[in-house]
N, C-alpha and C positions, 0 to 999 in steps of 0.2 A: 544810279547808285551802283558802285562796283560790288560784285559778288565774289566771294572766295570759292576755291575749288579744291579737288583732291590733290592736285600737284602742289598747291600752296600749303595744304595741310602737311603733306609729307616733307616739304622743304623746311617748314617751321619746326617740325618735330626733330628733323635731322640736325638743324642748326642748334637746337637746344642741347643736343648731345645724346639723343636716343639712338641706340645702336644694337647690333646683333648680340643676343645672349642676355640682355637686361631683363630684370623683373621690374615692371612699371605699374605703379598703382595710380589709377585714373580717378581724379576728383573733377567733376564736370558741371558746368552750366553753359552749354553751347549757345544759349540765347545771347550771351554777351559778345559773341563773335559777329553778330549781325547776319545779313541775308546770305544764303548759299546759292550756288548756281542752279540747284534743283529745289523745287518746293516739296519734293517727296521726302517725308520724314525718314522713311526707312533707308533711302539712298544716302541721306546725310549721315546717319548713324553708321551705315555700312562703310562709308568712305573714311570716317575717323578710325574705325576698327581696322580697315584694310591698311591705312597708312601706318598704324602702329605695328600690326602683325607683320607687314612686309619689312619694316626696319629691324624689329627684334628677332624675327624668325621663331615661330612658336615651337619648333623642335629644339631650340636653344634657349629661348627666353619665355617670359610669362607676362600676361596682362591680368591685372587684378582690379576689382572694383568692390566698393561696399555695396552689399545687397540688403542693407538694414531694413527692417520692417517695424519701426518703433511704434507705429499706431496700434500694434497688437498688445502693447503693454497695458496691463490692467483691464484686459478684456478676456472673454472666453472664446475668442476666435482661434482655432487651432493653427499652429505653424506647420506648413507642409513644405518640406525641403525642395520639392520639385515644382510646386505650384504657387507658393506665396510670392507675390511680386516684390521686387526691390522698390523702395520708396526714395531712392537717391538720384533720380533723374532718368531720362529716357535712354541714355547711352548705357547706363549700368544695367537696366532691364534688358536691353538688346543683347548685351554681352552675357548676361545670366542665361539667356535662352539659346545661346550658340551651342551647337553640337560639340561635345567634348568638354564643356565647362563643368567644373566641380564647385560645390558650395559647402561652406562650413555650417555645422549644425548649431545654431543659436536663434531662438525665435525673434529676438529684437536686434541683434547685432551680427548678422552673418556676413561672410565675404564670398565672392564668386571669383574664380580664377580659371584661366585657360592657358595651356602651354606646359613647358617642361616641369616647372615647380608647383603645379596646381595641387597635386596630391600632398606634398609637403606642407603647403599652406592651409589646405582645407580639410584634409582627411582626419587630422588629429582632433578627437572630440574633447571639448572643454566647456564646462557649464558657465565659465566666467566670460565676460565681454572683453576684458583687458587683463594683462598680467602674463606670467610665464606660460609658454606653450599655447598662447592664443595666436590667431593669425597675425595680429599686430607685432607680437614678439618675433614670430618667424620671418616676417617681412624685414625686420631690422637685422636678423641673422643673415639674410640674403643681401643686405644693403640695397633694398629696393629703392628705386627712384620714384618720387611722388610727382606726378604730372597734374598740374592744376589748369584746367581749361576754362578761360573766361574770368576767373576770379583769382585774386592774389592768394597765395597759400595761407596768409594770416586769417582768411575767411573759411578755409577748407581743411585745415590741418587737424583731422580727428586723431592723428597719432598722439596728439598732446594728452589725451585721456589715459593712454597707456603709460606715458611718462609721469603724469600726475600720480597714478597708482604706484609706480615704481618709487617715486620720491616720497610717497606717504603724505601728500598734502592734507591738512587737517579739515578742510571744508568739504571733503568727500568721504563717503563711507559705503560699505558693501551692503546692498539690499537684496533679499531673496524674493523671487517671484515664482509662484507655482503656476505653471502655464500648460495648457493642453498642446501636445505635439502629435503628429502622425508618425507612428512606427509600424511599418508594414500596412496591415489592414485595420489597425486599431488606433484609437485616439487615447493617449495616456497623459495624465498630468504629472509633470516633472519639475523639480526645482532648477531655476537658472538665476544668475547673479549679474547685477549691474553695479558699476561704481558711480553712485549718484551724489549730487550736491545736497547739502542741508538747505531746505527751502527757506528757513527762517533767516539764514545768512544773507539772502538776496544778492548773491555774488554775480558779477558780470565778467565774462571772459574778454580779454583784449590782448591778443598776441602781438599786436603792432606796437605796444607801449614799451615792453622790455625784451620779449622773447626773440623777435626777429632782429632788433638792433644788436642783441648779444650774439646771435648767430653770425651776423656780419662782422662784429668786432673780433670774433674768434677766427676770422679769415675764411669762413665758409660762404658759399655763393648760391643764391637763387638765380639761375639763368632765366632769361625772359626773351621772348620773340613776339613780334606783332603777327597776328593772324586775323584776317577780316577786319572788323572794326574794333577788335579787342586784342587780348594778349594771352599767351600760354606760358606757363612757368614750370621749372623743374628743379628739384633739390634732392639731396641724399638723405634717406631716412636715418642712416647710421650717424651721419654728421649732426643731424637735427637732434637725435636722441642724446648724443654725447654733449652737445652744447647746452641743450635745455635742462638736462639733468644736472649739469654743473651749475647752471643758474639757480635752479630750485633748491639745490643744497645750500645756497647762500641766502635765498629769499623764497620761502615757500609760497608766497603770494604773488610771485612775478607774473603769473598768467592772468591776473585779475586787474580790474580798473583801480582797485584800492583794497586795503585790508578790511575785512568785514567788521562792521560795528557790532553785530550780533554774532556771538560764537557759541552755538549750542553744544559744541564739543569741549568747551572750557569748564573746568571744575571750579 
């Protein structure tokens, strides 16, 4: 069975269009790429990071990952900016632990970034998970490119939740959580906010039904390249934001499998 290697990673990323100075948001499940030349997990993660950092040049570009820790929600487990692990895959945790990486302060939906724009993305404190001046909004300001490793973006596009908030979809609302966080040497309970779905509506997301076809119809492209036994994908956050916001202005339920039968928000 053929195993992929560092040279093939770098070649695939370069063919996608990743280049010097880019801000790249990595969404990853490297399992779908199949066997690697090394069985050492750390070497696999390092090679993916090396390929990206070599191409974008961290003095000019930036690598960003979700460092979300959603399992803390509705618990009394304190969020520690420096110690709480990312729950979004081994590569995200590897990048979170790299020297020079910055992390945004949110107990459930933080981001980690390394490179030129890491401070701009992560240092602005916001109690909301999505919306103005959150990392998601700042990534769109930078026209960050979303790199999906192993899975099609329709399965990994968490940027959609920022767009849902901007569009004001009715099946979501803002919920406050009072959660313990580490501040210096103290643990303090503070309010944080998530844009959550009404449970009674029982809605299901399906970005492949309307969102990505609309993206393609507008002339935008998700580039794709083969890597190992799977594929890697790249698209523009700004183009996706523009296209999807346009779609939601016409159809507020475009992200869902169907219009909810139960509408708790309806009077």
